[in-house]
C-alpha positions as CSV (number, residue, x, y, z in Angstrom):
1,F,-135.9,33.8,-71.0
2,A,-135.3,36.1,-68.2
3,D,-134.8,39.8,-68.8
4,P,-132.5,41.1,-70.2
5,I,-132.4,38.5,-73.0
6,T,-128.9,37.4,-74.0
7,I,-128.2,34.5,-76.4
8,T,-124.7,33.6,-77.3
9,G,-123.3,30.7,-79.4
10,G,-122.9,29.2,-82.8
11,P,-125.5,29.9,-85.5
12,I,-128.6,31.4,-84.0
13,T,-132.2,31.1,-85.4
14,V,-134.9,33.0,-83.6
15,A,-138.0,31.0,-84.4
16,A,-140.3,32.3,-81.7
17,A,-141.1,35.9,-80.7
18,L,-138.6,37.4,-78.3
19,A,-139.8,40.3,-76.1
20,T,-138.6,41.7,-72.9
21,S,-141.3,41.9,-70.2
22,T,-139.8,44.9,-68.3
23,A,-139.4,48.3,-69.8
24,G,-135.7,49.1,-70.4
25,D,-134.5,45.6,-70.6
26,S,-132.4,44.7,-73.7
27,I,-132.0,41.9,-76.2
28,T,-128.5,40.8,-77.2
29,L,-127.7,38.1,-79.8
30,T,-124.1,37.2,-80.4
31,S,-123.1,34.4,-82.8
32,T,-119.8,33.1,-84.1
33,G,-121.8,32.2,-87.3
34,A,-125.0,33.3,-89.0
35,I,-128.1,34.8,-87.3
36,A,-131.6,34.4,-88.7
37,I,-134.5,36.3,-87.3
38,N,-137.7,34.3,-88.2
39,N,-140.0,36.0,-85.7
40,T,-140.4,39.4,-83.9
41,L,-137.9,41.0,-81.5
42,T,-139.4,43.6,-79.2
43,T,-138.2,45.8,-76.3
44,T,-139.9,48.8,-74.6
45,G,-138.7,52.0,-73.0
46,A,-135.4,53.7,-72.5
47,G,-132.6,51.2,-72.3
48,G,-134.5,48.6,-74.3
49,T,-131.8,48.3,-76.9
50,I,-131.4,45.4,-79.4
51,T,-127.9,44.4,-80.2
52,I,-127.1,41.7,-82.8
53,N,-123.6,40.5,-83.6
54,A,-123.3,37.9,-86.4
55,N,-120.2,36.2,-87.7
56,T,-118.0,37.3,-84.7
57,V,-115.4,34.9,-86.1
58,G,-115.4,36.9,-89.2
59,A,-113.6,34.5,-91.4
60,D,-116.4,33.5,-93.8
61,A,-119.7,34.5,-95.4
62,D,-122.0,33.9,-92.4
63,G,-124.3,36.9,-92.0
64,F,-127.6,38.3,-90.7
65,T,-131.0,37.5,-92.2
66,Q,-134.2,39.1,-91.0
67,G,-137.3,37.4,-92.4
68,N,-140.6,39.2,-92.8
69,F,-140.8,40.0,-89.1
70,T,-140.4,43.4,-87.3
71,I,-137.6,44.3,-84.9
72,T,-138.9,47.0,-82.5
73,S,-137.0,48.9,-79.9
74,G,-138.6,51.4,-77.6
75,D,-135.2,52.9,-76.8
76,P,-134.7,56.6,-77.8
77,S,-130.9,56.5,-77.9
78,A,-128.5,56.4,-80.8
79,T,-127.8,52.7,-80.1
80,A,-131.5,51.6,-80.0
81,V,-130.8,48.9,-82.7
82,V,-127.3,47.9,-83.7
83,I,-126.7,45.1,-86.1
84,T,-123.0,44.2,-86.7
85,V,-121.8,41.5,-89.1
86,N,-118.2,40.4,-89.2
87,T,-115.5,41.1,-86.6
88,A,-113.2,44.0,-86.8
89,G,-109.7,43.3,-88.3
90,V,-110.6,40.1,-90.2
91,A,-111.8,39.3,-93.7
92,G,-115.5,38.2,-93.0
93,T,-117.7,38.6,-96.1
94,G,-121.1,38.2,-94.3
95,A,-124.0,40.4,-95.5
96,A,-127.1,41.8,-93.8
97,Q,-130.6,41.3,-95.2
98,V,-133.1,43.4,-93.2
99,D,-136.8,43.9,-93.1
100,D,-138.9,46.4,-90.9
101,I,-137.0,47.9,-88.0
102,I,-138.6,50.5,-85.7
103,T,-137.2,52.5,-82.8
104,G,-138.7,55.0,-80.3
105,A,-138.6,58.7,-81.1
106,G,-135.0,59.8,-81.5
107,G,-133.7,56.2,-81.5
108,G,-130.9,55.2,-83.9
109,I,-130.6,52.2,-86.3
110,T,-127.1,51.1,-87.2
111,I,-126.4,48.3,-89.6
112,R,-122.8,47.5,-90.5
113,T,-121.0,44.7,-92.3
114,A,-117.6,46.3,-91.9
115,G,-117.2,45.2,-88.2
116,A,-117.8,47.1,-85.0
117,D,-115.0,49.6,-85.8
118,N,-115.6,49.7,-89.6
119,S,-112.3,48.1,-90.3
120,V,-113.4,45.0,-92.2
121,T,-112.8,45.7,-95.8
122,M,-114.5,42.6,-97.1
123,G,-117.8,43.0,-95.3
124,G,-120.9,42.1,-97.4
125,S,-123.8,44.1,-98.8
126,I,-126.8,45.5,-96.9
127,T,-130.1,44.6,-98.6
128,Q,-133.8,45.0,-97.6
129,T,-137.0,43.1,-98.2
130,D,-139.2,45.0,-100.8
131,T,-141.5,47.6,-99.1
132,A,-139.8,47.2,-95.7
133,V,-138.7,50.4,-93.8
134,L,-136.0,51.3,-91.3
135,S,-138.1,53.7,-89.2
136,T,-136.7,56.0,-86.5
137,A,-138.7,59.2,-87.0
138,T,-136.4,61.8,-85.4
139,G,-133.3,59.6,-85.2
140,T,-130.5,58.5,-87.5
141,V,-130.1,55.5,-89.7
142,T,-126.4,54.5,-90.2
143,L,-125.5,52.0,-92.9
144,R,-121.9,50.8,-93.6
145,T,-120.5,48.0,-95.7
146,G,-117.0,46.9,-96.5
147,T,-115.0,48.7,-99.2
148,G,-115.0,45.9,-101.8
149,A,-117.5,45.3,-104.6
150,V,-120.5,45.4,-102.2
151,G,-123.3,47.9,-101.7
152,I,-126.4,49.1,-100.0
153,G,-129.6,48.0,-101.8
154,T,-129.7,45.8,-104.9
155,A,-130.7,47.9,-107.8
156,Q,-131.5,51.4,-109.1
157,T,-135.2,50.8,-108.6
158,A,-137.7,51.4,-105.8
159,A,-137.8,47.6,-105.2
160,G,-134.0,47.5,-104.8
161,N,-133.7,50.3,-102.3
162,V,-133.1,50.3,-98.6
163,N,-136.0,52.4,-97.4
164,T,-135.8,54.7,-94.5
165,A,-138.0,57.1,-92.5
166,A,-135.5,59.0,-90.4
167,A,-134.3,62.6,-89.6
168,A,-130.8,61.7,-91.0
169,V,-129.2,58.9,-93.0
170,V,-125.5,58.2,-93.0
171,A,-124.5,55.6,-95.6
172,T,-121.1,54.4,-96.7
173,A,-120.8,51.6,-99.2
174,G,-118.1,49.8,-101.2
175,T,-117.6,50.0,-104.9
176,G,-120.9,48.0,-105.5
177,G,-123.0,51.1,-104.8
């Protein structure tokens, strides 16, 4: 792939590592269906954002799944890593399953299943692999689900938490917790 890396289409599975070769280049994945990350995604330097848009059709349960691989952005902005599942204004129920995500100092991590403008009421839960961490040091982690019976994490135990290492966490969940 040439920098910046942009992949658009139906269901997307990342089976090989994706990394930008030039500092500041970005990775963008946009799918009308599900997105599965089965290898690492890496950018470096300011401007090296990672943007993932799953289920842009937003009419079903297609979501985002990150296997046991790290997503790393060297970008220090609030939009260093943005994962959006479901399109605004429609009834997508896709969820987000995340693992380790790391940003540069001050970088932000945003994971939302309520669409880009937070208007999808049916958006699915946000869960995380046991012991994984959303790590942004001095930045903010923002988590937002739909307003239905969905939540952030899976249980009231350490193994069911969504773990963060951030200066601030902003979380809004449905009635599922």
